[in-house]
C-alpha positions as CSV (number, residue, x, y, z in Angstrom):
1,M,-96.9,92.2,-89.4
2,F,-97.8,88.8,-91.0
3,V,-93.8,88.5,-91.2
4,S,-92.9,88.3,-87.2
5,P,-95.3,85.9,-86.2
6,A,-94.1,83.5,-89.0
7,Y,-90.8,84.0,-87.7
8,A,-91.8,83.3,-83.8
9,Q,-93.4,79.9,-85.0
10,A,-90.4,78.5,-86.9
11,A,-88.1,79.3,-84.0
12,A,-90.4,77.4,-81.8
13,S,-90.7,74.3,-84.2
14,A,-87.1,74.3,-84.5
15,G,-86.3,73.9,-80.7
16,G,-88.4,70.7,-80.5
17,G,-86.5,69.6,-83.8
18,G,-83.5,69.3,-81.5
19,F,-84.5,66.4,-79.4
20,T,-86.0,64.4,-82.1
21,A,-83.2,64.7,-84.3
22,I,-80.7,63.0,-81.3
23,L,-83.8,60.4,-80.3
24,P,-83.0,57.7,-82.9
25,L,-79.1,57.8,-82.0
26,I,-80.6,57.3,-78.8
27,L,-82.5,54.5,-79.5
28,I,-79.5,52.8,-81.9
29,F,-77.4,53.0,-78.9
30,V,-79.9,50.9,-76.7
31,V,-80.3,48.7,-79.6
32,F,-76.3,47.9,-79.7
33,Y,-76.2,47.7,-76.0
34,F,-78.8,44.7,-75.8
35,L,-77.7,42.6,-79.1
36,L,-73.9,43.2,-78.9
37,I,-72.6,44.7,-75.9
38,R,-74.2,42.8,-73.0
39,P,-74.3,39.1,-74.5
40,Q,-70.7,39.6,-75.4
41,Q,-70.2,40.9,-71.6
42,K,-72.3,37.8,-70.6
43,K,-69.7,35.4,-72.9
44,A,-66.5,37.1,-71.6
45,K,-67.7,36.6,-68.0
46,E,-68.5,33.1,-68.9
47,H,-65.2,32.4,-69.9
48,K,-63.2,33.9,-67.4
49,L,-64.9,31.7,-64.9
50,L,-64.4,28.5,-67.3
51,L,-60.8,29.4,-67.2
52,E,-60.7,29.8,-63.2
53,S,-62.3,26.4,-63.2
54,V,-59.9,24.3,-65.4
55,R,-58.1,21.7,-63.1
56,R,-56.0,18.3,-63.7
57,G,-58.3,15.9,-65.9
58,D,-60.1,17.9,-68.1
59,K,-59.9,17.7,-71.6
60,I,-59.3,21.0,-73.4
61,V,-59.3,22.6,-76.8
62,T,-56.5,25.5,-76.9
63,G,-56.9,28.4,-79.2
64,G,-54.5,26.9,-81.6
65,G,-56.9,23.8,-81.7
66,I,-54.7,21.5,-80.0
67,N,-56.6,18.8,-77.9
68,G,-55.1,17.8,-74.8
69,T,-55.5,16.7,-71.2
70,V,-54.5,19.1,-68.3
71,I,-51.9,17.1,-66.3
72,K,-50.8,19.8,-63.7
73,V,-51.9,23.0,-63.0
74,I,-48.4,24.9,-63.0
75,D,-49.7,28.4,-61.6
76,D,-52.5,31.2,-62.3
77,N,-51.3,31.7,-65.7
78,E,-49.7,28.4,-67.0
79,L,-50.9,24.8,-67.6
80,S,-49.3,21.5,-68.3
81,V,-51.1,19.8,-71.2
82,E,-50.4,16.3,-72.6
83,I,-51.4,16.2,-76.1
84,A,-50.1,12.6,-77.0
85,D,-48.9,9.9,-75.0
86,G,-45.9,11.1,-73.2
87,V,-46.0,14.5,-75.1
88,R,-46.7,17.5,-72.6
89,V,-46.7,21.2,-73.5
90,R,-47.0,24.2,-71.4
91,V,-50.1,26.4,-72.4
92,Q,-51.3,29.3,-71.2
93,R,-54.6,29.5,-69.3
94,G,-55.9,32.5,-71.6
95,M,-55.2,30.1,-74.6
96,V,-57.8,27.5,-73.4
97,A,-60.8,28.0,-75.7
98,T,-63.2,25.2,-74.6
99,V,-63.3,22.5,-71.7
100,L,-64.7,19.5,-73.5
101,N,-64.7,17.2,-70.7
102,K,-65.0,18.6,-66.9
103,N,-64.0,15.9,-64.6
104,E,-64.2,15.3,-60.8
105,P,-61.2,16.0,-58.9
106,V,-58.3,13.3,-59.2
107,N,-57.8,11.6,-56.0
108,D,-54.8,8.9,-55.6
109,D,-57.0,7.0,-53.0
110,K,-60.0,6.8,-55.6
111,K,-58.6,6.1,-59.0
112,G,-60.9,3.5,-59.9
113,A,-63.9,4.5,-58.7
114,G,-66.9,5.2,-60.5
115,H,-66.2,3.4,-63.7
116,G,-68.0,-0.2,-63.0
117,G,-71.3,1.8,-63.1
118,E,-70.8,3.6,-66.5
119,K,-69.8,0.3,-68.5
120,K,-72.7,-1.5,-67.1
121,G,-75.3,1.2,-68.0
122,L,-73.9,1.4,-71.5
123,G,-74.0,-2.1,-72.1
124,G,-77.4,-2.3,-71.4
125,L,-77.9,0.5,-74.1
126,L,-75.4,-1.1,-76.3
127,G,-78.3,-4.4,-75.9
128,L,-80.7,-2.1,-76.4
129,F,-79.6,-1.0,-79.8
130,G,-78.4,-4.4,-81.3
131,G,-74.5,-3.9,-79.8
132,K,-72.8,-6.8,-78.2
133,K,-73.5,-7.1,-74.4
């Protein structure tokens, strides 16, 4: 008579233990999602937008570590990059690691626009820090 109620209590507690055994796994997955998966997806989305916005005149670094300037966007997958004076290579757009310097779109009628003010402002800063004016 004492044995039957003991078995009934043990069976009831075992059913509740199944959920508590799965709960830590669920919590671990939630932590992994917020600390690893979500930031990686955000970074991949930003890199995709960066690759789509590459245009002529941008200074880039390829996945192999080569610095260069985009001379021509050939198509959706290929760029012509000048890595030295007169040395041009074709690079897959996906191999662009970073864009160092985003430039305004190059227009042939406004080639020299915007450079005079930059020199004047820089000269003022150099004068302030003891540089030649």
